[in-house]
DOSE-427412 format. One record per residue (C-alpha): residue number from 1; chain; z, y, x. Coordinates in Angstrom, 2 decimals. Example, Ala and Ser with C-alpha at 12.3 -4.5 7.8 and 13.67 -1.06 7.14 Angstrom:
<atoms>
<atom resi="1" chain="A" Z="7.80" Y="-4.50" X="12.30"/>
<atom resi="2" chain="A" Z="7.14" Y="-1.06" X="13.67"/>
</atoms>
This chain:
<atoms>
<atom resi="1" chain="A" Z="0.25" Y="0.14" X="-0.16"/>
<atom resi="2" chain="A" Z="0.82" Y="2.58" X="3.13"/>
<atom resi="3" chain="A" Z="-2.94" Y="2.38" X="3.57"/>
<atom resi="4" chain="A" Z="-3.98" Y="3.64" X="0.08"/>
<atom resi="5" chain="A" Z="-1.42" Y="6.42" X="0.65"/>
<atom resi="6" chain="A" Z="-3.11" Y="7.27" X="4.11"/>
<atom resi="7" chain="A" Z="-6.17" Y="7.77" X="2.72"/>
<atom resi="8" chain="A" Z="-4.79" Y="10.04" X="-0.18"/>
<atom resi="9" chain="A" Z="-2.83" Y="11.95" X="2.22"/>
<atom resi="10" chain="A" Z="-6.03" Y="12.78" X="4.56"/>
<atom resi="11" chain="A" Z="-8.08" Y="13.69" X="1.05"/>
<atom resi="12" chain="A" Z="-5.30" Y="15.63" X="-0.18"/>
<atom resi="13" chain="A" Z="-4.62" Y="17.83" X="3.00"/>
<atom resi="14" chain="A" Z="-8.85" Y="17.98" X="4.20"/>
<atom resi="15" chain="A" Z="-9.03" Y="19.24" X="0.56"/>
<atom resi="16" chain="A" Z="-5.97" Y="21.56" X="0.58"/>
<atom resi="17" chain="A" Z="-5.37" Y="22.78" X="4.31"/>
<atom resi="18" chain="A" Z="-2.02" Y="24.81" X="2.88"/>
<atom resi="19" chain="A" Z="-0.35" Y="21.46" X="2.61"/>
<atom resi="20" chain="A" Z="-0.29" Y="20.65" X="6.01"/>
<atom resi="21" chain="A" Z="2.14" Y="23.57" X="6.96"/>
<atom resi="22" chain="A" Z="4.69" Y="22.21" X="4.51"/>
<atom resi="23" chain="A" Z="8.09" Y="21.52" X="5.72"/>
<atom resi="24" chain="A" Z="7.39" Y="17.57" X="5.20"/>
<atom resi="25" chain="A" Z="4.27" Y="16.00" X="4.60"/>
<atom resi="26" chain="A" Z="4.31" Y="12.40" X="5.42"/>
<atom resi="27" chain="A" Z="4.77" Y="8.62" X="4.54"/>
<atom resi="28" chain="A" Z="8.45" Y="7.64" X="3.88"/>
<atom resi="29" chain="A" Z="9.82" Y="3.97" X="3.54"/>
<atom resi="30" chain="A" Z="11.35" Y="3.10" X="0.10"/>
<atom resi="31" chain="A" Z="15.03" Y="2.79" X="-0.10"/>
<atom resi="32" chain="A" Z="16.36" Y="-0.93" X="-0.36"/>
<atom resi="33" chain="A" Z="15.43" Y="-3.46" X="-1.37"/>
<atom resi="34" chain="A" Z="11.83" Y="-1.81" X="-1.50"/>
<atom resi="35" chain="A" Z="11.84" Y="-0.63" X="2.36"/>
<atom resi="36" chain="A" Z="8.62" Y="-2.17" X="3.05"/>
<atom resi="37" chain="A" Z="6.73" Y="-0.31" X="0.78"/>
<atom resi="38" chain="A" Z="6.12" Y="3.54" X="1.35"/>
<atom resi="39" chain="A" Z="5.80" Y="6.91" X="-0.60"/>
<atom resi="40" chain="A" Z="4.02" Y="9.97" X="0.38"/>
<atom resi="41" chain="A" Z="6.20" Y="12.90" X="0.14"/>
<atom resi="42" chain="A" Z="5.34" Y="16.53" X="0.44"/>
<atom resi="43" chain="A" Z="8.41" Y="19.01" X="0.57"/>
<atom resi="44" chain="A" Z="8.49" Y="22.69" X="0.86"/>
<atom resi="45" chain="A" Z="12.42" Y="23.69" X="1.01"/>
<atom resi="46" chain="A" Z="13.78" Y="22.82" X="-2.64"/>
<atom resi="47" chain="A" Z="10.57" Y="21.98" X="-3.70"/>
<atom resi="48" chain="A" Z="8.90" Y="18.15" X="-3.26"/>
<atom resi="49" chain="A" Z="6.33" Y="15.55" X="-4.81"/>
<atom resi="50" chain="A" Z="6.71" Y="11.97" X="-4.06"/>
<atom resi="51" chain="A" Z="3.68" Y="9.80" X="-4.82"/>
<atom resi="52" chain="A" Z="3.74" Y="6.15" X="-5.46"/>
<atom resi="53" chain="A" Z="1.03" Y="3.52" X="-6.14"/>
<atom resi="54" chain="A" Z="1.79" Y="2.15" X="-9.47"/>
<atom resi="55" chain="A" Z="0.55" Y="-0.98" X="-11.45"/>
<atom resi="56" chain="A" Z="-1.95" Y="-3.35" X="-10.45"/>
<atom resi="57" chain="A" Z="-4.77" Y="-0.41" X="-10.90"/>
<atom resi="58" chain="A" Z="-3.05" Y="1.71" X="-8.37"/>
<atom resi="59" chain="A" Z="-2.81" Y="4.75" X="-10.58"/>
<atom resi="60" chain="A" Z="-0.81" Y="7.47" X="-8.47"/>
<atom resi="61" chain="A" Z="2.53" Y="7.83" X="-10.25"/>
<atom resi="62" chain="A" Z="3.79" Y="11.67" X="-9.01"/>
<atom resi="63" chain="A" Z="7.38" Y="12.49" X="-9.33"/>
<atom resi="64" chain="A" Z="7.86" Y="16.51" X="-8.54"/>
<atom resi="65" chain="A" Z="11.54" Y="17.60" X="-7.94"/>
<atom resi="66" chain="A" Z="13.56" Y="20.75" X="-7.59"/>
<atom resi="67" chain="A" Z="16.58" Y="20.70" X="-5.39"/>
<atom resi="68" chain="A" Z="16.11" Y="16.72" X="-5.40"/>
<atom resi="69" chain="A" Z="16.22" Y="16.94" X="-9.50"/>
<atom resi="70" chain="A" Z="12.94" Y="15.43" X="-11.21"/>
<atom resi="71" chain="A" Z="11.68" Y="18.22" X="-13.25"/>
<atom resi="72" chain="A" Z="8.46" Y="16.42" X="-14.60"/>
<atom resi="73" chain="A" Z="5.99" Y="13.39" X="-13.15"/>
<atom resi="74" chain="A" Z="2.19" Y="12.53" X="-13.77"/>
<atom resi="75" chain="A" Z="0.10" Y="9.43" X="-13.82"/>
<atom resi="76" chain="A" Z="-2.98" Y="10.23" X="-12.34"/>
<atom resi="77" chain="A" Z="-6.42" Y="8.76" X="-10.48"/>
<atom resi="78" chain="A" Z="-7.65" Y="12.62" X="-10.21"/>
<atom resi="79" chain="A" Z="-6.78" Y="13.23" X="-6.72"/>
<atom resi="80" chain="A" Z="-8.44" Y="17.06" X="-7.24"/>
<atom resi="81" chain="A" Z="-5.83" Y="17.50" X="-10.04"/>
<atom resi="82" chain="A" Z="-3.10" Y="16.15" X="-8.06"/>
<atom resi="83" chain="A" Z="-3.65" Y="18.50" X="-5.15"/>
<atom resi="84" chain="A" Z="-4.02" Y="21.54" X="-7.24"/>
<atom resi="85" chain="A" Z="-0.54" Y="21.02" X="-9.04"/>
<atom resi="86" chain="A" Z="1.07" Y="20.25" X="-5.44"/>
<atom resi="87" chain="A" Z="-0.31" Y="23.47" X="-4.28"/>
<atom resi="88" chain="A" Z="1.65" Y="25.25" X="-7.09"/>
<atom resi="89" chain="A" Z="4.38" Y="23.51" X="-7.27"/>
<atom resi="90" chain="A" Z="5.36" Y="22.56" X="-3.92"/>
<atom resi="91" chain="A" Z="3.47" Y="25.37" X="-1.71"/>
<atom resi="92" chain="A" Z="3.58" Y="28.26" X="-3.97"/>
<atom resi="93" chain="A" Z="6.83" Y="27.18" X="-5.38"/>
<atom resi="94" chain="A" Z="5.32" Y="28.50" X="-8.93"/>
<atom resi="95" chain="A" Z="7.93" Y="28.64" X="-12.26"/>
<atom resi="96" chain="A" Z="7.39" Y="26.51" X="-14.77"/>
<atom resi="97" chain="A" Z="6.33" Y="28.76" X="-17.02"/>
<atom resi="98" chain="A" Z="3.29" Y="29.80" X="-15.21"/>
<atom resi="99" chain="A" Z="2.24" Y="26.37" X="-14.71"/>
<atom resi="100" chain="A" Z="2.54" Y="25.30" X="-17.92"/>
<atom resi="101" chain="A" Z="-0.51" Y="27.33" X="-18.71"/>
<atom resi="102" chain="A" Z="-2.58" Y="26.01" X="-16.08"/>
<atom resi="103" chain="A" Z="-1.92" Y="22.38" X="-16.38"/>
<atom resi="104" chain="A" Z="-0.97" Y="21.74" X="-20.08"/>
<atom resi="105" chain="A" Z="-1.06" Y="17.77" X="-19.41"/>
<atom resi="106" chain="A" Z="2.68" Y="18.45" X="-17.82"/>
<atom resi="107" chain="A" Z="5.55" Y="17.77" X="-20.28"/>
<atom resi="108" chain="A" Z="8.15" Y="20.78" X="-19.09"/>
<atom resi="109" chain="A" Z="11.21" Y="19.86" X="-20.40"/>
<atom resi="110" chain="A" Z="14.91" Y="21.03" X="-20.69"/>
<atom resi="111" chain="A" Z="15.57" Y="21.07" X="-16.85"/>
<atom resi="112" chain="A" Z="12.62" Y="23.10" X="-15.94"/>
<atom resi="113" chain="A" Z="13.90" Y="25.96" X="-18.57"/>
<atom resi="114" chain="A" Z="17.25" Y="25.68" X="-16.77"/>
<atom resi="115" chain="A" Z="15.98" Y="25.67" X="-13.47"/>
<atom resi="116" chain="A" Z="13.82" Y="28.56" X="-13.64"/>
<atom resi="117" chain="A" Z="16.55" Y="30.88" X="-14.88"/>
<atom resi="118" chain="A" Z="18.84" Y="29.51" X="-11.86"/>
<atom resi="119" chain="A" Z="20.93" Y="27.40" X="-14.16"/>
<atom resi="120" chain="A" Z="19.99" Y="24.05" X="-12.55"/>
<atom resi="121" chain="A" Z="23.41" Y="22.22" X="-12.78"/>
<atom resi="122" chain="A" Z="24.19" Y="23.22" X="-16.03"/>
<atom resi="123" chain="A" Z="21.00" Y="21.69" X="-17.06"/>
<atom resi="124" chain="A" Z="21.71" Y="18.70" X="-15.35"/>
<atom resi="125" chain="A" Z="25.03" Y="18.41" X="-17.03"/>
<atom resi="126" chain="A" Z="23.42" Y="18.73" X="-20.62"/>
<atom resi="127" chain="A" Z="20.81" Y="16.66" X="-20.38"/>
<atom resi="128" chain="A" Z="23.48" Y="13.55" X="-19.24"/>
<atom resi="129" chain="A" Z="25.31" Y="15.03" X="-22.31"/>
<atom resi="130" chain="A" Z="22.22" Y="14.51" X="-24.17"/>
<atom resi="131" chain="A" Z="21.71" Y="10.56" X="-22.96"/>
<atom resi="132" chain="A" Z="24.94" Y="9.79" X="-23.50"/>
<atom resi="133" chain="A" Z="24.69" Y="10.79" X="-27.21"/>
<atom resi="134" chain="A" Z="21.77" Y="8.65" X="-27.67"/>
<atom resi="135" chain="A" Z="23.38" Y="5.42" X="-25.98"/>
<atom resi="136" chain="A" Z="26.15" Y="5.89" X="-28.32"/>
<atom resi="137" chain="A" Z="23.96" Y="6.45" X="-31.48"/>
<atom resi="138" chain="A" Z="22.03" Y="2.94" X="-30.71"/>
<atom resi="139" chain="A" Z="25.28" Y="1.07" X="-31.34"/>
<atom resi="140" chain="A" Z="24.84" Y="-1.20" X="-34.27"/>
<atom resi="141" chain="A" Z="26.69" Y="-3.97" X="-35.91"/>
<atom resi="142" chain="A" Z="29.80" Y="-5.03" X="-34.64"/>
<atom resi="143" chain="A" Z="29.87" Y="-2.39" X="-32.22"/>
<atom resi="144" chain="A" Z="28.66" Y="0.61" X="-35.16"/>
<atom resi="145" chain="A" Z="32.16" Y="1.83" X="-35.36"/>
<atom resi="146" chain="A" Z="32.79" Y="2.17" X="-32.02"/>
<atom resi="147" chain="A" Z="29.63" Y="4.25" X="-31.45"/>
<atom resi="148" chain="A" Z="30.92" Y="6.40" X="-34.53"/>
<atom resi="149" chain="A" Z="34.36" Y="6.76" X="-32.76"/>
<atom resi="150" chain="A" Z="32.14" Y="7.92" X="-29.34"/>
<atom resi="151" chain="A" Z="29.85" Y="10.39" X="-31.34"/>
<atom resi="152" chain="A" Z="32.55" Y="12.05" X="-33.37"/>
<atom resi="153" chain="A" Z="34.26" Y="12.66" X="-29.89"/>
<atom resi="154" chain="A" Z="31.48" Y="13.66" X="-28.01"/>
<atom resi="155" chain="A" Z="30.19" Y="16.07" X="-30.51"/>
<atom resi="156" chain="A" Z="33.69" Y="17.85" X="-30.57"/>
<atom resi="157" chain="A" Z="33.90" Y="18.18" X="-26.48"/>
<atom resi="158" chain="A" Z="30.23" Y="19.27" X="-26.59"/>
<atom resi="159" chain="A" Z="31.44" Y="21.97" X="-29.15"/>
<atom resi="160" chain="A" Z="34.10" Y="23.68" X="-26.77"/>
<atom resi="161" chain="A" Z="31.51" Y="24.00" X="-23.96"/>
<atom resi="162" chain="A" Z="32.22" Y="20.80" X="-21.91"/>
<atom resi="163" chain="A" Z="28.69" Y="19.25" X="-21.69"/>
<atom resi="164" chain="A" Z="28.00" Y="22.75" X="-19.61"/>
<atom resi="165" chain="A" Z="30.71" Y="22.12" X="-17.40"/>
<atom resi="166" chain="A" Z="30.89" Y="18.39" X="-16.50"/>
<atom resi="167" chain="A" Z="28.57" Y="15.27" X="-16.24"/>
<atom resi="168" chain="A" Z="28.74" Y="12.95" X="-18.97"/>
<atom resi="169" chain="A" Z="27.57" Y="8.89" X="-17.40"/>
<atom resi="170" chain="A" Z="27.81" Y="5.50" X="-18.66"/>
<atom resi="171" chain="A" Z="28.89" Y="2.22" X="-16.89"/>
<atom resi="172" chain="A" Z="28.27" Y="-0.79" X="-19.11"/>
<atom resi="173" chain="A" Z="30.43" Y="0.82" X="-22.19"/>
<atom resi="174" chain="A" Z="32.25" Y="3.09" X="-20.60"/>
<atom resi="175" chain="A" Z="32.02" Y="6.66" X="-20.94"/>
<atom resi="176" chain="A" Z="32.80" Y="8.43" X="-18.00"/>
<atom resi="177" chain="A" Z="33.25" Y="12.69" X="-17.34"/>
<atom resi="178" chain="A" Z="33.20" Y="14.15" X="-13.67"/>
<atom resi="179" chain="A" Z="32.19" Y="16.99" X="-11.97"/>
<atom resi="180" chain="A" Z="29.35" Y="15.13" X="-9.78"/>
<atom resi="181" chain="A" Z="26.35" Y="16.82" X="-9.71"/>
<atom resi="182" chain="A" Z="24.47" Y="13.42" X="-9.81"/>
<atom resi="183" chain="A" Z="24.49" Y="10.51" X="-11.40"/>
<atom resi="184" chain="A" Z="26.82" Y="7.98" X="-9.55"/>
<atom resi="185" chain="A" Z="30.40" Y="8.69" X="-8.42"/>
<atom resi="186" chain="A" Z="31.22" Y="9.26" X="-4.66"/>
<atom resi="187" chain="A" Z="34.21" Y="7.21" X="-3.25"/>
<atom resi="188" chain="A" Z="37.50" Y="8.91" X="-4.42"/>
<atom resi="189" chain="A" Z="35.92" Y="11.09" X="-6.73"/>
<atom resi="190" chain="A" Z="38.17" Y="12.27" X="-9.59"/>
<atom resi="191" chain="A" Z="36.89" Y="11.24" X="-12.98"/>
<atom resi="192" chain="A" Z="37.86" Y="10.24" X="-16.68"/>
<atom resi="193" chain="A" Z="36.83" Y="7.17" X="-17.85"/>
<atom resi="194" chain="A" Z="36.94" Y="6.69" X="-22.12"/>
<atom resi="195" chain="A" Z="36.54" Y="3.22" X="-23.67"/>
<atom resi="196" chain="A" Z="36.26" Y="3.28" X="-27.44"/>
<atom resi="197" chain="A" Z="38.12" Y="0.31" X="-28.95"/>
<atom resi="198" chain="A" Z="36.96" Y="0.53" X="-32.27"/>
<atom resi="199" chain="A" Z="39.20" Y="2.03" X="-35.65"/>
<atom resi="200" chain="A" Z="39.45" Y="4.85" X="-33.89"/>
<atom resi="201" chain="A" Z="41.16" Y="3.89" X="-30.93"/>
<atom resi="202" chain="A" Z="40.46" Y="4.56" X="-27.31"/>
<atom resi="203" chain="A" Z="41.47" Y="3.75" X="-23.80"/>
<atom resi="204" chain="A" Z="41.52" Y="6.82" X="-21.07"/>
<atom resi="205" chain="A" Z="41.90" Y="6.17" X="-17.34"/>
<atom resi="206" chain="A" Z="41.62" Y="8.81" X="-15.24"/>
<atom resi="207" chain="A" Z="41.64" Y="8.88" X="-11.07"/>
<atom resi="208" chain="A" Z="42.84" Y="12.33" X="-9.84"/>
<atom resi="209" chain="A" Z="43.17" Y="12.37" X="-5.68"/>
<atom resi="210" chain="A" Z="43.59" Y="8.34" X="-5.67"/>
<atom resi="211" chain="A" Z="46.26" Y="8.76" X="-8.80"/>
<atom resi="212" chain="A" Z="45.03" Y="6.49" X="-11.55"/>
<atom resi="213" chain="A" Z="46.55" Y="6.76" X="-15.04"/>
<atom resi="214" chain="A" Z="46.11" Y="4.73" X="-18.21"/>
<atom resi="215" chain="A" Z="46.83" Y="5.49" X="-21.74"/>
<atom resi="216" chain="A" Z="45.68" Y="4.13" X="-24.96"/>
<atom resi="217" chain="A" Z="45.07" Y="6.84" X="-27.84"/>
<atom resi="218" chain="A" Z="43.41" Y="7.72" X="-31.09"/>
<atom resi="219" chain="A" Z="39.96" Y="9.07" X="-30.58"/>
<atom resi="220" chain="A" Z="41.12" Y="12.68" X="-30.46"/>
<atom resi="221" chain="A" Z="40.10" Y="15.68" X="-28.16"/>
<atom resi="222" chain="A" Z="43.73" Y="17.59" X="-28.79"/>
<atom resi="223" chain="A" Z="46.68" Y="16.13" X="-26.50"/>
<atom resi="224" chain="A" Z="46.46" Y="13.99" X="-23.43"/>
<atom resi="225" chain="A" Z="42.68" Y="13.68" X="-23.13"/>
<atom resi="226" chain="A" Z="42.31" Y="17.82" X="-23.25"/>
<atom resi="227" chain="A" Z="44.96" Y="18.17" X="-20.34"/>
<atom resi="228" chain="A" Z="43.32" Y="15.39" X="-18.29"/>
<atom resi="229" chain="A" Z="39.69" Y="17.35" X="-18.62"/>
<atom resi="230" chain="A" Z="41.76" Y="20.41" X="-17.59"/>
<atom resi="231" chain="A" Z="42.80" Y="18.87" X="-14.54"/>
<atom resi="232" chain="A" Z="38.98" Y="17.55" X="-13.80"/>
<atom resi="233" chain="A" Z="37.81" Y="20.96" X="-14.54"/>
<atom resi="234" chain="A" Z="39.29" Y="22.32" X="-11.80"/>
<atom resi="235" chain="A" Z="37.74" Y="19.94" X="-9.05"/>
<atom resi="236" chain="A" Z="34.73" Y="21.28" X="-7.47"/>
<atom resi="237" chain="A" Z="31.37" Y="20.26" X="-8.12"/>
<atom resi="238" chain="A" Z="29.61" Y="17.77" X="-5.79"/>
</atoms>
């Protein structure tokens, strides 16, 4: 696969020589366990595009990022069009509001708007809450009451603006709140983990500076959970 990407890199550089000046314009090994395959990375400060070959037809999958956060992606075999978008996004660092008229095929979502306003972290947090709501809405049958409890609590917390200040995550059926900017917790990171038990009950586990606590309570924001969240909000975003 690296040979095809080398040819693509050469074609892009020949057609758009500005790309040669980028901070990064190289094939990079994919992380384990796919390190035997490569991506083409084009990076300019906080803007980047990562190109990989997708499927048996080897369509170009292009993921465009801003500060290591995926903003949009395209699947295309049109190298000329790919090059035009890379030139605008990576080299010129054009804003999404300008690009959406020039490239109507791009689906810019909520994150693009927040990043353009200089509120990328806030946008990432809000998107994480959107995803967690979708997760619990999908609960059915014997899990339905747990999902309903979760949605009721999540909507209460969003009403007081916590979706702009905390990341909402999920591991198996656990609901995790943290100040982590990206998905996944660093070692010894502070967090609150909620398990919905059904029948308006939940288990709350927390970790602050290595000190772990656990409590079972009604599904409500006020009281113990609210106090724990106040402690979490003091933590720096990492």
